[in-house]
Every structure is written in C-alpha cells, then in structure tokens.
C-alpha positions as CSV (number, residue, x, y, z in Angstrom):
1,X,-22.1,5.3,23.0
2,X,-19.9,6.3,25.9
3,X,-16.4,5.0,26.4
4,X,-14.4,5.2,29.6
5,X,-10.7,5.3,30.3
6,X,-9.2,5.9,33.8
7,X,-12.3,7.5,35.1
8,X,-12.4,10.0,32.2
9,X,-15.5,10.0,30.2
10,X,-16.0,11.2,26.6
11,X,-18.5,10.4,23.9
12,X,-17.2,8.8,20.8
13,X,-20.1,10.1,18.9
14,X,-23.4,11.8,19.3
15,X,-26.5,10.5,17.6
16,X,-27.7,12.7,14.8
17,X,-31.1,13.1,16.3
18,X,-29.5,14.5,19.5
19,X,-26.9,16.7,17.7
20,X,-29.4,18.2,15.4
21,X,-31.4,19.5,18.4
22,X,-28.3,20.9,20.1
23,X,-26.3,24.0,19.6
24,X,-22.9,23.8,18.0
25,X,-21.2,24.7,21.2
26,X,-23.0,21.9,23.1
27,X,-22.0,19.3,20.5
28,X,-18.4,20.4,20.3
29,X,-18.2,20.6,24.1
30,X,-19.7,17.1,24.5
31,X,-17.2,15.7,22.0
32,X,-14.3,17.6,23.8
33,X,-13.3,19.3,20.6
34,X,-12.8,22.8,19.2
35,X,-15.2,24.2,16.5
36,X,-12.2,25.8,14.9
37,X,-9.3,23.3,15.4
38,X,-11.1,20.0,16.0
39,X,-9.5,17.6,18.5
40,X,-6.4,18.5,20.3
41,X,-3.3,16.3,19.9
42,X,-3.6,14.9,23.4
43,X,-7.3,14.1,23.0
44,X,-6.7,12.6,19.6
45,X,-4.0,10.3,21.0
46,X,-6.3,9.2,23.9
47,X,-9.0,8.4,21.4
48,X,-6.6,6.5,19.2
49,X,-5.5,4.3,22.1
50,X,-9.1,3.7,23.3
51,X,-11.0,3.4,20.1
52,X,-8.2,2.6,17.5
53,X,-7.8,4.2,14.2
54,X,-10.7,5.7,12.3
55,X,-10.3,3.4,9.3
56,X,-12.4,0.8,7.4
57,X,-11.2,-2.7,7.2
58,X,-10.9,-3.4,3.5
59,X,-11.4,-7.0,2.7
60,X,-9.9,-8.7,-0.2
61,X,-12.2,-8.4,-3.2
62,X,-13.8,-11.7,-4.5
63,X,-12.7,-12.6,-8.0
64,X,-15.3,-12.0,-10.8
65,X,-15.4,-15.6,-11.7
66,X,-16.3,-16.6,-8.2
67,X,-19.0,-14.0,-8.1
68,X,-20.4,-15.3,-11.3
69,X,-20.4,-18.9,-10.2
70,X,-22.0,-17.7,-6.9
71,X,-25.1,-16.8,-9.0
72,X,-25.7,-20.5,-9.6
73,X,-26.3,-21.2,-5.9
74,X,-29.9,-20.0,-6.3
75,X,-32.3,-22.9,-5.7
76,X,-34.4,-22.1,-8.8
77,X,-31.3,-22.1,-11.0
78,X,-30.3,-25.5,-9.5
79,X,-33.9,-26.8,-10.1
80,X,-33.7,-25.7,-13.8
81,X,-30.4,-27.4,-14.3
82,X,-31.8,-30.6,-12.8
83,X,-34.7,-30.3,-15.3
84,X,-32.2,-29.9,-18.1
85,X,-30.4,-33.1,-16.9
86,X,-33.7,-34.9,-16.8
87,X,-34.5,-33.7,-20.3
88,X,-31.2,-35.1,-21.6
89,X,-32.0,-38.4,-19.8
90,X,-35.3,-38.5,-21.6
91,X,-33.8,-37.7,-25.0
92,X,-35.2,-34.2,-25.1
93,X,-32.0,-32.4,-26.2
94,X,-33.8,-29.4,-27.6
95,X,-35.5,-28.8,-24.2
96,X,-32.2,-29.3,-22.4
97,X,-30.4,-26.8,-24.6
98,X,-33.2,-24.2,-24.3
99,X,-33.3,-24.6,-20.5
100,X,-29.6,-24.4,-20.1
101,X,-29.3,-21.4,-22.4
102,X,-32.1,-19.6,-20.5
103,X,-30.3,-20.3,-17.2
104,X,-27.0,-19.0,-18.5
105,X,-28.7,-15.8,-19.8
106,X,-30.6,-15.2,-16.5
107,X,-27.4,-15.8,-14.4
108,X,-25.3,-13.5,-16.6
109,X,-27.9,-10.7,-16.4
110,X,-28.1,-11.1,-12.6
111,X,-24.3,-11.1,-12.4
112,X,-24.0,-7.9,-14.5
113,X,-26.6,-6.1,-12.5
114,X,-25.0,-7.0,-9.2
115,X,-21.6,-6.0,-10.5
116,X,-22.9,-2.6,-11.6
117,X,-24.6,-2.0,-8.4
118,X,-21.4,-2.8,-6.4
119,X,-19.4,-0.4,-8.5
120,X,-21.8,2.5,-8.0
C-alpha cells in the first residue's frame, strides 16, 4: 500500500512475498529507513501524521456472564428449550428436566472452550 503526502511517496509496508525476494538494502531503502537505526525522527513524525500511531484499538472486554448467555443464541439450543417447554406442557417433567440439564451442560462446555481459546 502506498501513501502520499505533499507529492512525497513512501511505502507504509512491503508485502512479505516481495520483501522475502528482495535484499535487505532494497527493503530498507523502499521503507526509507536505516538497517542500523530504523526510521529517522523526521520520517517517524511524518508517518505518525499521515498514518497515525502504530497501536491496536483495544475494545472493552465483554463480561463473562454476557458471553455465557450469548451461547444460548444458537438455534439448536433454542429449539431444545422449546421442546423442554412443550414437555412441561404435556406433563413430561422428567423429559423437560433432562433436556434442560443437557442444554446447560452443552452450553457450559462450549463457553469454557471458547473462554480458553480466547485466553491462549
């Protein structure tokens, strides 16, 4: 991607496929940097003005209880809860309890797996 400012051109990055086939001097030269010192102060200030700071935007983390309840949005889980309600309406309380317990177990396992994968 090439950015322009006041008729001055510089590359904000070089694709890895292009950089891997180029010499170090070619890559450093294309980025207007020094292999020893990196960017000069003036060049760094220019890039900061044009491209902004090199930072990630950190969003507010969703609370655990909301993540857990989000697991219930799955259509299959909803269908199972509807079947538990129908079982209650038909007087099949054992079935309703079994279905509800199975849903809670499945949702809890899915939540724990998702939580662990986000942490790693």
